Residue frames as qw, qx, qy, qz and C-alpha x, y, z in Angstrom:
[[0.016, 0.602, -0.012, 0.798, 208.68, -15.30, -157.52],
 [0.130, -0.066, -0.711, 0.688, 208.43, -14.26, -153.86],
 [0.115, -0.658, -0.743, -0.042, 204.92, -14.01, -152.44],
 [0.012, 0.441, 0.030, 0.897, 203.47, -10.51, -152.44],
 [0.217, -0.410, -0.732, 0.498, 202.20, -9.63, -148.96],
 [0.116, -0.469, -0.305, -0.821, 199.10, -7.43, -149.03],
 [0.035, -0.368, -0.712, 0.597, 196.62, -5.92, -146.59],
 [0.091, 0.733, 0.621, 0.262, 193.24, -4.27, -147.02],
 [0.173, -0.284, -0.136, 0.933, 193.31, -0.49, -147.32],
 [0.343, 0.787, 0.453, -0.240, 190.64, 1.97, -148.30],
 [0.525, 0.670, 0.216, 0.478, 191.11, 4.17, -151.35],
 [0.134, -0.950, 0.077, -0.272, 191.71, 7.14, -149.03],
 [0.721, -0.603, 0.309, 0.148, 194.23, 5.26, -146.88],
 [0.811, 0.191, 0.310, 0.458, 196.16, 4.24, -149.99],
 [0.291, 0.843, 0.069, 0.447, 196.41, 7.89, -151.05],
 [0.415, -0.875, 0.203, -0.142, 197.63, 8.96, -147.61],
 [0.846, -0.319, 0.336, 0.263, 200.19, 6.15, -147.53],
 [0.695, 0.487, 0.219, 0.482, 201.49, 7.06, -151.00],
 [0.072, 0.914, -0.046, 0.396, 201.94, 10.70, -150.02],
 [0.614, -0.742, 0.267, -0.028, 203.62, 9.86, -146.71],
 [0.879, -0.063, 0.303, 0.363, 206.06, 7.46, -148.37],
 [0.554, 0.618, 0.158, 0.535, 206.99, 9.98, -151.04],
 [0.155, -0.930, 0.098, -0.320, 207.39, 12.80, -148.51],
 [0.748, -0.574, 0.309, 0.130, 209.72, 10.62, -146.42],
 [0.831, 0.175, 0.315, 0.423, 211.66, 9.61, -149.52],
 [0.409, 0.417, 0.212, 0.783, 212.04, 13.10, -150.99],
 [0.219, -0.520, -0.404, 0.720, 212.12, 16.29, -148.91],
 [0.014, 0.069, -0.326, -0.943, 211.14, 18.29, -152.01],
 [0.235, -0.446, -0.777, -0.376, 207.60, 16.89, -151.93],
 [0.086, 0.129, 0.440, -0.885, 205.15, 19.38, -150.38],
 [0.016, 0.562, 0.812, 0.156, 201.35, 19.61, -150.23],
 [0.057, 0.081, 0.068, -0.993, 199.40, 22.81, -150.89],
 [0.248, -0.404, -0.722, -0.505, 195.67, 23.35, -150.65],
 [0.437, -0.450, 0.075, -0.775, 192.61, 24.41, -148.73],
 [0.781, -0.378, 0.255, -0.427, 192.14, 22.54, -145.43],
 [0.812, 0.295, -0.501, 0.042, 194.90, 20.03, -146.19],
 [0.222, 0.414, -0.689, 0.552, 196.69, 20.42, -142.83],
 [0.259, -0.115, 0.693, -0.663, 194.67, 20.42, -139.63],
 [0.731, 0.186, 0.191, -0.628, 191.40, 19.40, -141.31],
 [0.430, -0.160, 0.865, 0.206, 193.01, 16.78, -143.55],
 [0.192, -0.053, -0.614, -0.764, 190.68, 17.86, -146.42],
 [0.634, -0.109, 0.097, -0.760, 186.88, 17.64, -146.25],
 [0.900, 0.051, -0.361, -0.241, 187.20, 13.90, -146.94],
 [0.654, -0.650, 0.378, -0.081, 189.88, 13.41, -144.20],
 [0.918, 0.351, -0.113, 0.146, 192.19, 11.75, -146.76],
 [0.478, 0.577, -0.386, 0.539, 195.28, 13.67, -145.56],
 [0.620, -0.737, 0.040, -0.266, 194.62, 13.38, -141.83],
 [0.846, -0.458, 0.145, 0.232, 197.81, 13.10, -139.80],
 [0.734, 0.425, 0.050, 0.527, 200.27, 14.25, -142.45],
 [0.043, 0.853, -0.134, 0.502, 200.76, 17.71, -140.95],
 [0.712, -0.666, 0.202, -0.096, 201.61, 16.13, -137.59],
 [0.897, -0.088, 0.229, 0.368, 204.43, 14.14, -139.19],
 [0.618, 0.344, 0.229, 0.669, 205.75, 16.62, -141.74],
 [0.249, -0.457, -0.217, 0.826, 204.84, 20.00, -140.25],
 [0.319, 0.820, 0.367, -0.302, 203.04, 23.06, -141.60],
 [0.026, -0.679, 0.448, 0.582, 206.04, 23.98, -143.79],
 [0.026, -0.165, 0.882, 0.441, 205.40, 20.92, -145.99],
 [0.021, -0.533, -0.834, -0.142, 201.63, 20.52, -145.57],
 [0.089, -0.097, -0.071, 0.989, 200.44, 24.04, -146.21],
 [0.163, 0.706, 0.663, -0.189, 196.92, 25.35, -145.65],
 [0.245, 0.143, 0.317, 0.905, 196.31, 27.99, -148.31],
 [0.314, 0.318, 0.221, -0.867, 193.81, 30.83, -148.66],
 [0.591, 0.477, 0.640, -0.115, 190.66, 30.13, -150.68],
 [0.329, 0.786, -0.257, -0.456, 192.26, 30.98, -154.01],
 [0.898, 0.114, 0.401, 0.140, 192.69, 28.02, -156.34],
 [0.583, 0.772, -0.028, 0.250, 194.25, 30.24, -158.98],
 [0.121, -0.887, 0.394, -0.208, 196.73, 31.62, -156.47],
 [0.611, -0.504, 0.610, -0.037, 198.02, 28.47, -154.84],
 [0.884, 0.318, 0.314, 0.138, 198.04, 26.52, -158.11],
 [0.427, 0.855, -0.170, 0.241, 200.24, 29.26, -159.52],
 [0.360, -0.748, 0.537, -0.151, 202.48, 28.93, -156.46],
 [0.871, -0.095, 0.481, 0.023, 202.65, 25.20, -157.16],
 [0.752, 0.621, 0.083, 0.204, 203.75, 25.79, -160.76],
 [0.143, 0.885, -0.351, 0.271, 206.45, 28.23, -159.66],
 [0.609, -0.570, 0.535, -0.136, 207.61, 25.93, -156.85],
 [0.919, 0.146, 0.351, 0.103, 207.92, 23.04, -159.30],
 [0.591, 0.762, -0.071, 0.253, 209.92, 25.15, -161.74],
 [0.034, 0.813, -0.450, 0.368, 212.36, 26.10, -158.99],
 [0.239, 0.408, -0.845, 0.247, 213.07, 22.67, -157.54],
 [0.460, -0.080, 0.691, -0.552, 210.20, 21.41, -155.39],
 [0.208, -0.134, -0.891, -0.381, 207.73, 18.65, -156.20],
 [0.348, 0.004, 0.389, -0.853, 204.42, 20.12, -155.04],
 [0.060, -0.378, -0.910, -0.158, 201.15, 18.23, -154.73],
 [0.228, -0.052, 0.041, -0.971, 198.35, 20.76, -155.21],
 [0.049, 0.350, 0.918, -0.181, 195.01, 19.73, -153.70],
 [0.323, -0.106, -0.220, -0.914, 191.81, 21.03, -155.34],
 [0.331, -0.005, 0.803, -0.496, 189.10, 19.79, -153.02],
 [0.640, 0.477, 0.538, -0.271, 186.34, 19.58, -155.66],
 [0.520, 0.097, 0.591, 0.609, 186.99, 18.95, -159.34],
 [0.214, 0.858, 0.448, 0.133, 184.46, 21.62, -160.29],
 [0.233, -0.922, 0.055, 0.306, 187.00, 24.19, -159.03],
 [0.644, -0.092, 0.433, 0.624, 189.57, 23.33, -161.71],
 [0.319, 0.825, 0.361, 0.294, 187.81, 26.03, -163.71],
 [0.221, -0.971, 0.075, 0.054, 189.78, 28.47, -161.54],
 [0.586, -0.541, 0.487, 0.355, 193.12, 26.82, -162.37],
 [0.800, 0.493, 0.319, 0.119, 192.91, 26.56, -166.14],
 [0.322, 0.909, -0.244, 0.105, 195.38, 29.32, -166.96],
 [0.370, -0.695, 0.614, -0.060, 197.98, 27.99, -164.53],
 [0.725, -0.088, 0.682, 0.044, 197.63, 24.40, -165.77],
 [0.721, 0.545, 0.415, 0.106, 196.72, 24.73, -169.46],
 [0.392, 0.898, -0.048, 0.191, 198.78, 27.80, -170.34],
 [0.140, -0.829, 0.513, -0.170, 201.68, 27.63, -167.87],
 [0.646, -0.370, 0.664, -0.064, 202.38, 24.16, -166.44],
 [0.849, 0.328, 0.413, 0.011, 201.59, 22.37, -169.69],
 [0.607, 0.770, 0.053, 0.186, 203.73, 24.62, -171.88],
 [0.291, -0.890, 0.331, 0.113, 206.79, 25.68, -169.86],
 [0.706, -0.252, 0.577, 0.324, 208.95, 22.73, -170.93],
 [0.617, 0.544, 0.465, 0.327, 208.09, 23.25, -174.61],
 [0.181, 0.965, 0.095, 0.167, 208.48, 27.03, -174.61],
 [0.361, -0.838, 0.392, 0.117, 211.82, 26.89, -172.80],
 [0.598, 0.568, -0.559, -0.086, 213.30, 24.44, -175.27],
 [0.873, -0.119, -0.462, 0.096, 213.47, 21.80, -172.55],
 [0.285, 0.416, -0.493, 0.709, 215.37, 23.98, -170.07],
 [0.383, -0.232, 0.455, -0.770, 212.50, 24.15, -167.57],
 [0.399, -0.213, -0.873, -0.184, 210.23, 21.43, -166.24],
 [0.475, -0.365, 0.173, -0.782, 207.17, 21.43, -163.98],
 [0.419, -0.023, -0.905, 0.071, 207.21, 18.26, -161.82],
 [0.334, -0.094, 0.444, -0.826, 203.96, 18.89, -160.00],
 [0.127, -0.312, -0.934, -0.120, 200.83, 16.87, -159.22],
 [0.408, -0.159, 0.084, -0.895, 197.32, 18.20, -158.98],
 [0.063, -0.233, -0.962, 0.130, 194.93, 16.01, -156.99],
 [0.404, 0.017, 0.071, -0.912, 191.22, 16.64, -157.38],
 [0.414, 0.172, 0.843, -0.296, 187.87, 14.85, -157.36],
 [0.356, 0.005, -0.547, -0.758, 185.10, 13.86, -159.70],
 [0.201, -0.210, -0.957, 0.011, 181.81, 12.04, -159.44],
 [0.467, -0.349, -0.120, -0.804, 178.12, 12.52, -158.78],
 [0.713, -0.351, -0.579, -0.184, 175.61, 10.74, -156.51],
 [0.408, -0.081, -0.582, 0.699, 176.92, 12.44, -153.33],
 [0.142, -0.829, -0.541, -0.020, 173.94, 14.82, -153.20],
 [0.421, -0.441, -0.036, 0.792, 176.21, 17.85, -153.57],
 [0.349, 0.835, 0.274, -0.325, 174.28, 19.56, -156.40],
 [0.704, 0.687, 0.116, 0.137, 175.46, 21.07, -159.66],
 [0.179, 0.903, -0.338, 0.195, 178.61, 22.93, -158.53],
 [0.337, -0.596, 0.708, -0.172, 180.25, 20.07, -156.59],
 [0.805, 0.049, 0.564, -0.180, 179.39, 16.96, -158.60],
 [0.667, 0.683, -0.173, -0.240, 180.86, 17.27, -162.09],
 [0.814, -0.185, 0.421, 0.355, 183.47, 15.07, -163.77],
 [0.338, 0.915, -0.073, -0.207, 185.57, 17.43, -165.88],
 [0.668, -0.401, 0.500, 0.378, 188.63, 15.29, -166.56],
 [0.676, 0.507, 0.420, 0.330, 188.21, 15.50, -170.34],
 [0.107, 0.994, -0.024, -0.009, 189.19, 19.18, -170.20],
 [0.349, -0.756, 0.518, 0.197, 192.76, 18.46, -169.13],
 [0.745, 0.052, 0.613, 0.258, 193.09, 15.50, -171.53],
 [0.519, 0.806, 0.266, 0.099, 192.61, 18.02, -174.36],
 [0.010, -0.967, 0.255, 0.030, 195.81, 19.94, -173.48],
 [0.831, 0.324, -0.319, 0.321, 199.23, 18.74, -174.73],
 [0.217, 0.545, -0.507, 0.631, 201.83, 18.69, -171.96],
 [0.538, -0.365, 0.449, -0.613, 199.56, 17.38, -169.19],
 [0.324, 0.018, -0.944, -0.050, 199.22, 13.78, -168.01],
 [0.609, -0.258, 0.093, -0.744, 195.87, 12.63, -166.62],
 [0.267, 0.056, -0.957, 0.101, 195.35, 9.57, -164.41],
 [0.640, -0.273, -0.028, -0.718, 192.10, 8.12, -163.07],
 [0.103, 0.184, -0.953, 0.218, 192.63, 5.29, -160.55],
 [0.669, -0.264, -0.350, -0.600, 189.77, 2.95, -159.72],
 [0.860, -0.324, -0.390, 0.066, 191.15, 0.81, -156.86],
 [0.508, -0.835, 0.194, 0.085, 193.27, 1.35, -153.72],
 [0.794, -0.134, 0.371, 0.462, 196.11, -0.60, -155.39],
 [0.512, 0.582, 0.320, 0.544, 196.01, 1.57, -158.49],
 [0.068, -0.966, -0.077, -0.236, 195.73, 4.91, -156.72],
 [0.615, -0.704, 0.245, 0.255, 198.77, 4.26, -154.55],
 [0.726, -0.034, 0.440, 0.528, 200.99, 3.05, -157.35],
 [0.391, 0.682, 0.362, 0.502, 199.92, 5.70, -159.83],
 [0.213, -0.972, -0.051, -0.082, 200.13, 8.57, -157.34],
 [0.652, -0.566, 0.314, 0.395, 203.69, 7.61, -156.39],
 [0.622, 0.236, 0.465, 0.584, 204.61, 7.45, -160.08],
 [0.162, 0.880, 0.305, 0.327, 202.99, 10.83, -160.67],
 [0.399, -0.901, 0.083, 0.149, 204.97, 12.49, -157.87],
 [0.642, -0.375, 0.451, 0.493, 208.21, 11.15, -159.36],
 [0.571, 0.567, 0.454, 0.382, 207.30, 12.23, -162.91],
 [0.337, -0.246, 0.063, 0.907, 208.98, 15.33, -164.29],
 [0.089, -0.337, -0.500, -0.793, 205.78, 16.45, -166.01],
 [0.401, -0.079, 0.340, -0.847, 202.62, 18.01, -164.57],
 [0.256, -0.171, -0.939, -0.157, 200.18, 15.19, -163.73],
 [0.500, -0.229, 0.125, -0.826, 196.53, 15.54, -162.76],
 [0.133, -0.074, -0.978, 0.142, 195.02, 12.82, -160.57],
 [0.544, -0.250, -0.152, -0.786, 191.22, 12.54, -160.58],
 [0.074, -0.015, -0.937, 0.341, 189.77, 10.64, -157.62],
 [0.420, -0.477, -0.566, -0.525, 186.12, 9.72, -157.38],
 [0.204, -0.423, 0.447, -0.762, 184.87, 11.20, -154.12],
 [0.850, -0.208, 0.014, -0.484, 182.51, 8.27, -153.59],
 [0.893, 0.179, -0.402, 0.096, 185.39, 5.79, -153.60],
 [0.029, 0.687, -0.551, 0.473, 187.46, 7.00, -150.63],
 [0.624, -0.341, 0.572, -0.409, 186.04, 4.20, -148.46],
 [0.907, 0.292, -0.230, -0.195, 186.36, 1.51, -151.14],
 [0.592, -0.575, 0.564, 0.027, 188.58, -1.30, -149.81],
 [0.873, 0.446, -0.191, -0.034, 191.07, -3.45, -151.68],
 [0.879, -0.279, 0.076, 0.380, 194.40, -5.28, -151.37],
 [0.233, 0.929, -0.260, 0.125, 197.54, -3.13, -151.36],
 [0.834, 0.142, -0.379, 0.375, 201.07, -4.61, -151.18],
 [0.586, -0.757, -0.049, 0.286, 203.14, -3.93, -148.08],
 [0.615, -0.168, 0.296, 0.711, 206.28, -3.52, -150.18],
 [0.117, 0.658, -0.081, -0.739, 206.84, -0.31, -152.11],
 [0.494, 0.297, 0.704, 0.414, 205.71, -0.26, -155.72],
 [0.220, 0.482, -0.076, -0.845, 204.76, 2.10, -158.52],
 [0.623, 0.474, 0.621, 0.033, 202.51, 1.64, -161.55],
 [0.329, -0.027, 0.415, 0.848, 203.71, 2.98, -164.93],
 [0.331, 0.590, 0.210, -0.706, 201.70, 5.92, -166.20],
 [0.451, 0.484, -0.446, -0.603, 200.12, 5.00, -169.53],
 [0.185, 0.109, -0.972, -0.100, 199.46, 1.30, -168.93],
 [0.688, -0.214, -0.149, -0.677, 195.88, -0.03, -168.94],
 [0.185, -0.192, 0.913, -0.309, 194.73, -2.94, -166.80],
 [0.557, -0.168, -0.651, -0.487, 192.31, -5.74, -167.64],
 [0.387, -0.320, 0.536, -0.679, 190.22, -5.97, -164.49],
 [0.727, 0.089, 0.615, -0.293, 188.23, -8.98, -165.69],
 [0.040, -0.227, 0.803, 0.549, 188.88, -11.24, -168.69],
 [0.623, 0.401, 0.499, -0.450, 186.02, -12.07, -171.05],
 [0.398, 0.021, 0.773, 0.493, 185.19, -13.28, -174.54],
 [0.259, 0.632, 0.711, 0.167, 181.91, -11.77, -175.74],
 [0.092, 0.911, 0.209, 0.344, 182.10, -8.02, -175.17],
 [0.510, 0.056, -0.296, 0.805, 184.63, -5.43, -173.99],
 [0.232, -0.918, -0.310, -0.090, 183.57, -2.83, -171.44],
 [0.485, 0.263, -0.216, 0.805, 186.08, 0.01, -171.19],
 [0.399, -0.835, -0.362, -0.109, 185.43, 1.92, -167.98],
 [0.329, 0.492, -0.326, 0.737, 187.11, 4.78, -166.12],
 [0.117, -0.329, 0.475, -0.808, 187.37, 5.58, -162.42],
 [0.499, -0.007, 0.595, -0.630, 184.09, 4.89, -160.57],
 [0.779, 0.310, -0.153, -0.523, 182.63, 3.28, -163.67],
 [0.341, 0.350, -0.872, 0.013, 185.08, 0.39, -163.34],
 [0.210, 0.018, 0.849, -0.484, 183.14, -0.84, -160.32],
 [0.641, 0.361, 0.180, -0.653, 179.89, -0.33, -162.23],
 [0.592, 0.455, -0.570, -0.343, 181.31, -2.32, -165.16],
 [0.132, 0.226, -0.945, 0.199, 182.41, -5.15, -162.89],
 [0.429, 0.174, 0.652, -0.601, 178.95, -5.32, -161.36],
 [0.682, 0.452, -0.093, -0.567, 177.37, -5.38, -164.81],
 [0.385, 0.425, -0.804, -0.156, 179.79, -8.13, -165.85],
 [0.173, -0.033, 0.916, -0.362, 178.54, -10.33, -163.01],
 [0.586, 0.385, 0.374, -0.607, 174.95, -9.74, -164.14],
 [0.580, 0.536, -0.423, -0.443, 175.89, -10.55, -167.74],
 [0.098, 0.315, -0.943, 0.035, 177.56, -13.77, -166.68],
 [0.426, 0.140, 0.753, -0.481, 174.26, -14.91, -165.21],
 [0.700, 0.546, 0.206, -0.413, 172.69, -14.73, -168.70],
 [0.875, 0.145, 0.372, 0.275, 175.62, -16.41, -170.43],
 [0.443, 0.850, -0.042, 0.282, 177.55, -13.35, -171.64],
 [0.768, -0.306, -0.069, 0.558, 181.27, -13.10, -170.85],
 [0.138, 0.975, 0.043, 0.167, 182.34, -9.46, -170.44],
 [0.698, 0.034, -0.168, 0.695, 185.93, -8.22, -170.40],
 [0.190, -0.965, -0.173, 0.055, 186.43, -5.09, -168.28],
 [0.658, 0.259, -0.040, 0.706, 189.32, -2.85, -169.27],
 [0.294, -0.901, -0.170, 0.271, 190.46, 0.06, -167.10],
 [0.546, 0.722, -0.090, 0.416, 192.65, 2.57, -169.00],
 [0.661, -0.503, -0.249, 0.498, 193.89, 3.90, -165.61],
 [0.212, -0.494, 0.115, 0.836, 195.53, 6.84, -167.39],
 [0.520, 0.747, 0.391, -0.137, 193.65, 8.85, -170.01],
 [0.540, 0.794, -0.183, 0.209, 196.83, 10.51, -171.22],
 [0.263, 0.340, -0.746, -0.509, 199.08, 8.93, -172.17],
 [0.828, 0.067, 0.190, -0.524, 196.51, 6.38, -173.32],
 [0.345, -0.236, 0.895, 0.153, 197.26, 2.68, -173.73],
 [0.632, 0.356, -0.187, -0.663, 195.48, 2.35, -177.06],
 [0.350, 0.289, -0.874, -0.174, 196.96, -1.08, -177.77],
 [0.079, 0.077, 0.920, -0.377, 195.25, -2.82, -174.84],
 [0.480, 0.389, 0.334, -0.712, 191.86, -1.26, -175.65],
 [0.561, 0.457, -0.422, -0.546, 192.05, -2.18, -179.33],
 [0.264, 0.231, -0.935, -0.053, 193.29, -5.73, -178.79],
 [0.258, 0.173, 0.807, -0.503, 190.49, -6.42, -176.31],
 [0.563, 0.471, 0.136, -0.665, 187.87, -5.15, -178.78],
 [0.447, 0.421, -0.689, -0.384, 189.40, -7.23, -181.56],
 [0.041, 0.092, -0.979, 0.176, 189.08, -10.31, -179.37],
 [0.260, 0.347, 0.754, -0.493, 185.47, -9.80, -178.32],
 [0.151, 0.330, 0.654, 0.663, 184.19, -7.97, -181.46],
 [0.227, -0.800, -0.439, -0.339, 181.93, -5.70, -179.37],
 [0.420, -0.017, -0.387, 0.821, 182.68, -2.76, -177.09],
 [0.236, -0.886, -0.354, -0.184, 181.03, -0.31, -174.73],
 [0.390, 0.237, -0.324, 0.829, 182.81, 2.71, -173.26],
 [0.396, -0.798, -0.437, -0.127, 181.47, 4.13, -169.98],
 [0.386, 0.136, -0.272, 0.871, 182.60, 7.24, -168.16],
 [0.169, -0.689, -0.600, 0.369, 181.04, 9.55, -165.58],
 [0.106, -0.343, 0.125, 0.925, 181.94, 12.69, -167.50],
 [0.541, 0.566, 0.159, -0.601, 179.50, 14.37, -169.86],
 [0.763, 0.215, 0.571, 0.212, 179.07, 12.28, -172.99],
 [0.486, 0.857, 0.144, 0.096, 179.13, 15.15, -175.47],
 [0.386, 0.798, -0.347, 0.306, 182.66, 15.92, -176.66],
 [0.591, -0.675, 0.375, -0.236, 183.92, 13.79, -173.79],
 [0.292, -0.486, 0.823, 0.034, 186.13, 10.88, -172.82],
 [0.718, 0.211, 0.650, -0.130, 183.73, 8.28, -174.20],
 [0.614, 0.767, 0.005, -0.187, 183.97, 9.85, -177.66],
 [0.125, 0.768, -0.624, -0.071, 187.77, 9.68, -177.69],
 [0.433, -0.274, 0.855, -0.081, 187.98, 6.12, -176.39],
 [0.734, 0.415, 0.499, -0.198, 185.27, 4.92, -178.77],
 [0.495, 0.818, -0.220, -0.192, 187.09, 6.58, -181.67],
 [0.097, -0.617, 0.780, 0.041, 190.35, 4.84, -180.76],
 [0.564, 0.005, 0.817, -0.119, 188.59, 1.46, -180.64],
 [0.678, 0.620, 0.295, -0.262, 186.59, 2.07, -183.83],
 [0.386, 0.814, -0.401, -0.167, 189.66, 3.04, -185.82],
 [0.100, -0.557, 0.824, -0.028, 191.93, 0.35, -184.42],
 [0.352, 0.024, 0.928, -0.118, 189.51, -2.57, -184.44],
 [0.500, 0.335, -0.099, -0.793, 187.20, -1.55, -187.31],
 [0.582, 0.237, -0.663, -0.407, 187.39, -4.80, -189.29],
 [0.268, -0.002, -0.928, 0.258, 186.92, -6.94, -186.16],
 [0.268, 0.120, 0.499, -0.815, 183.82, -5.22, -184.78],
 [0.025, 0.377, 0.895, 0.236, 180.39, -6.79, -185.26],
 [0.107, -0.857, -0.504, -0.015, 178.58, -3.75, -183.84],
 [0.177, 0.753, -0.114, 0.623, 179.34, -0.02, -183.53],
 [0.387, -0.022, -0.620, 0.682, 181.04, 0.94, -180.28],
 [0.335, -0.782, -0.476, -0.223, 178.45, 2.05, -177.70],
 [0.242, 0.313, -0.360, 0.845, 179.06, 5.05, -175.46],
 [0.480, -0.711, -0.508, -0.078, 177.59, 5.71, -172.02],
 [0.333, 0.165, -0.323, 0.870, 178.33, 8.91, -170.10],
 [0.002, 0.449, 0.553, -0.702, 176.61, 11.48, -167.92],
 [0.261, 0.778, 0.559, 0.120, 173.51, 13.21, -169.28],
 [0.337, 0.299, 0.091, 0.888, 174.08, 16.62, -170.81],
 [0.359, -0.803, -0.305, -0.364, 172.38, 18.39, -167.91],
 [0.080, -0.609, 0.528, -0.587, 173.58, 20.09, -164.72],
 [0.374, -0.067, -0.897, 0.225, 173.87, 17.47, -161.95],
 [0.476, -0.615, -0.289, -0.557, 170.55, 17.64, -160.03],
 [0.171, -0.400, 0.656, -0.616, 170.33, 17.83, -156.24],
 [0.838, -0.083, 0.110, -0.528, 167.28, 15.56, -156.20],
 [0.451, -0.371, 0.811, 0.034, 168.56, 12.04, -155.37],
 [0.732, 0.333, 0.594, -0.023, 166.35, 10.14, -157.89],
 [0.518, 0.853, -0.003, -0.065, 167.18, 12.61, -160.65],
 [0.094, -0.792, 0.596, 0.091, 170.91, 12.62, -159.80],
 [0.619, -0.178, 0.764, 0.039, 171.05, 8.83, -159.88],
 [0.717, 0.552, 0.423, -0.044, 169.48, 8.88, -163.35],
 [0.276, 0.915, -0.212, -0.203, 172.18, 11.10, -164.83],
 [0.014, -0.639, 0.762, 0.107, 175.05, 8.59, -164.74],
 [0.676, 0.148, -0.678, -0.248, 175.47, 4.99, -165.96],
 [0.660, -0.393, 0.485, -0.418, 174.47, 2.20, -163.58],
 [0.301, -0.203, 0.927, 0.089, 175.06, -1.55, -163.47],
 [0.544, 0.461, 0.667, -0.214, 171.57, -2.14, -164.83],
 [0.458, 0.814, -0.020, -0.357, 171.88, 0.33, -167.71],
 [0.039, 0.616, -0.741, -0.266, 175.30, -1.07, -168.71],
 [0.430, 0.027, 0.901, -0.055, 173.87, -4.59, -168.52],
 [0.574, 0.619, 0.438, -0.309, 170.96, -3.63, -170.77],
 [0.364, 0.807, -0.319, -0.339, 173.19, -2.06, -173.44],
 [0.114, -0.469, 0.864, 0.143, 175.66, -4.95, -173.37],
 [0.519, 0.189, 0.821, -0.143, 172.93, -7.55, -173.61],
 [0.565, 0.723, 0.199, -0.345, 171.37, -5.74, -176.55],
 [0.219, 0.740, -0.565, -0.292, 174.70, -5.59, -178.40],
 [0.196, -0.289, 0.936, 0.043, 175.35, -9.28, -177.81],
 [0.601, 0.353, 0.650, -0.303, 171.85, -10.27, -178.94],
 [0.561, 0.753, -0.071, -0.335, 172.59, -8.94, -182.43],
 [0.489, -0.406, 0.705, 0.314, 175.01, -11.70, -183.30]]
């Protein structure tokens, strides 16, 4: 096989590159959102796109998430491929009718005559000191709705490949990006590529315990795996990458191999992503498990502004290490 040439990009640079490539490839791709043009979003992820593609394709909208998301749904139904930017994931509350009742159901209710090929990009994640209304991880809400696809990249390589695949998909896709990861660096191929939606990735192979982690928690899991290795425990880290469709096979087979599993996610633990992933593993690998599947998510409290309190609300490398070590000690 020919050698794959890569270079180091940040998470944010990989997003910008994916959008630019897709906009050059397909004139139907447009971006809508608050401060996406001249400001390049509050995180500067889209900086420079309006200079290349113009204000007709990179459109600054009024402060009305419900309004411009509805415009995105209509634009997708009539031939465009809009990328709708919701600057903070907390604000998806204002888009629920457009996404859950319209975008998700148009194809079904039209007997397949209509489709909604749109992407919604938004953020998740705490520990940015942004308080309770700008720090939540609400991805589980959209996973609950049939007709929507939900992806949660954890590396620059993954976010570029998955975002390009999402833009080309004929279904509405929501991309959740951890706001603390925009400066995370990693290798990204020079050549064009996409990553199939619905395919998990084993980020680290191991034998003793499986750690299934989403988004920002993948980096936490990898850090915990290094700590576990120092005490003789081999941890396998599995990144679902897409929460729907979900690659159940990879999760289950990893748990069967190791016989122990932890699921970690930055969303609220109650009725959340960890519950669904743990259920899939418990049902699929029941006779191979030596211990019940452990779940670690955000505390069931509003995200505090106080830095020490905020840091305590989400899983850390140390807390994952402690849970994993305890599970493996009960052999």
